[in-house]
matplotlib code that plots the C-alpha trace (Angstrom):
import matplotlib.pyplot as plt

x = [100.0, 99.0, 95.4, 94.0, 91.6, 89.6, 88.5, 90.4, 89.1, 85.5, 85.7, 87.2, 84.4, 81.8, 83.4, 83.4, 79.8, 78.6, 80.5, 78.9, 75.4, 76.0, 73.1, 70.5, 67.4, 66.4, 68.2, 69.6, 72.5, 73.2, 72.8, 74.8, 71.8, 69.8, 72.7, 73.9, 70.7, 70.2, 73.6, 73.1, 69.8, 71.2, 73.9, 71.4, 69.4, 72.5, 73.5, 70.1, 69.7, 73.1, 71.6, 68.2, 69.9, 71.1, 67.5, 66.1, 68.6, 68.1, 64.4, 64.9, 67.2, 64.6, 61.9, 64.2, 65.1, 61.5, 60.4, 63.1, 62.3, 58.6, 59.5, 61.0, 58.0, 59.6, 58.8, 61.5, 61.3, 61.6, 64.5, 66.5, 65.7, 67.0, 70.2, 70.9, 70.3, 72.5, 75.3, 75.3, 76.6, 75.8, 74.5, 71.3, 73.0, 74.9, 71.8, 69.7, 72.5, 72.6, 68.8, 68.7, 71.7, 72.8, 69.6, 71.2, 73.5, 70.6, 68.6, 71.4, 71.4, 67.6, 68.1, 70.6, 68.2, 65.3, 67.4]
y = [54.8, 58.4, 59.5, 60.1, 63.0, 63.0, 66.6, 67.4, 64.4, 65.2, 68.8, 67.8, 65.3, 67.8, 70.5, 68.2, 67.1, 70.7, 71.6, 68.7, 69.9, 73.6, 74.9, 72.5, 74.1, 74.8, 72.9, 70.3, 72.6, 73.6, 70.6, 67.4, 65.3, 66.4, 66.9, 63.3, 61.6, 64.4, 63.8, 60.0, 60.3, 62.8, 60.2, 57.5, 59.7, 60.7, 57.1, 56.1, 59.1, 58.6, 55.4, 56.9, 59.7, 57.2, 56.0, 59.5, 60.8, 57.7, 58.3, 62.0, 61.0, 58.7, 61.4, 63.9, 61.4, 60.4, 64.0, 64.7, 61.5, 62.4, 65.7, 63.7, 61.2, 58.3, 56.6, 56.0, 52.2, 52.3, 54.7, 52.5, 49.5, 51.3, 52.4, 48.7, 47.6, 50.4, 49.5, 53.0, 52.6, 55.9, 55.8, 57.5, 60.3, 61.5, 61.0, 63.2, 65.8, 65.8, 66.0, 69.0, 71.0, 69.8, 69.3, 69.0, 66.2, 64.4, 64.8, 63.2, 60.2, 59.9, 59.9, 57.0, 55.1, 55.6, 54.4]
z = [199.2, 198.7, 198.5, 195.1, 194.7, 191.5, 191.3, 188.2, 186.3, 187.4, 186.3, 182.9, 182.3, 183.3, 181.1, 178.1, 178.7, 179.0, 175.9, 174.0, 174.9, 174.2, 172.2, 173.7, 175.3, 178.9, 181.8, 179.4, 178.6, 182.2, 184.5, 184.4, 185.5, 182.4, 180.0, 180.1, 179.0, 176.4, 175.0, 174.9, 173.2, 170.6, 169.9, 169.3, 167.0, 165.1, 164.6, 163.3, 161.0, 159.4, 158.0, 157.2, 155.3, 152.7, 152.1, 152.0, 149.5, 147.2, 147.1, 146.4, 143.4, 142.1, 142.2, 140.4, 137.7, 137.2, 136.8, 134.3, 132.3, 132.2, 130.5, 127.7, 127.5, 129.3, 132.6, 135.2, 135.0, 131.2, 131.5, 133.9, 131.7, 128.7, 130.5, 131.4, 127.8, 126.4, 128.9, 130.4, 134.0, 135.7, 139.3, 140.3, 142.3, 139.1, 137.0, 139.3, 139.3, 135.4, 135.3, 137.7, 136.6, 133.1, 131.1, 127.6, 128.8, 130.3, 127.1, 125.2, 127.6, 127.0, 123.3, 123.6, 125.8, 123.4, 120.4]

ax = plt.figure().add_subplot(projection="3d")
ax.plot(x, y, z, "-o")
ax.set_aspect("equal")
plt.show()
């Protein structure tokens, strides 16, 4: 059986690792010993924050909708209750977009909710 030398594989792994940590600060971008745990920790943070991002954006949408509703003399909770009673099924992301960028359309929705 011939001898297997793994230099090529080692260099490929090292090159890929150093490419993944490009842009990190100090020795974490240059040395394998510090780059590996830095990359693993970055992966953990990325995984966690992909889920936290959903919560963060939803709370942002609620704040934007509430602010737009208050301009028309309505609270957020009464607005959402009115939407459900009027059978208007628009999600909060679209409502916040309407409130922010299309104020006349949002005003018409508020009028339907108040009626």
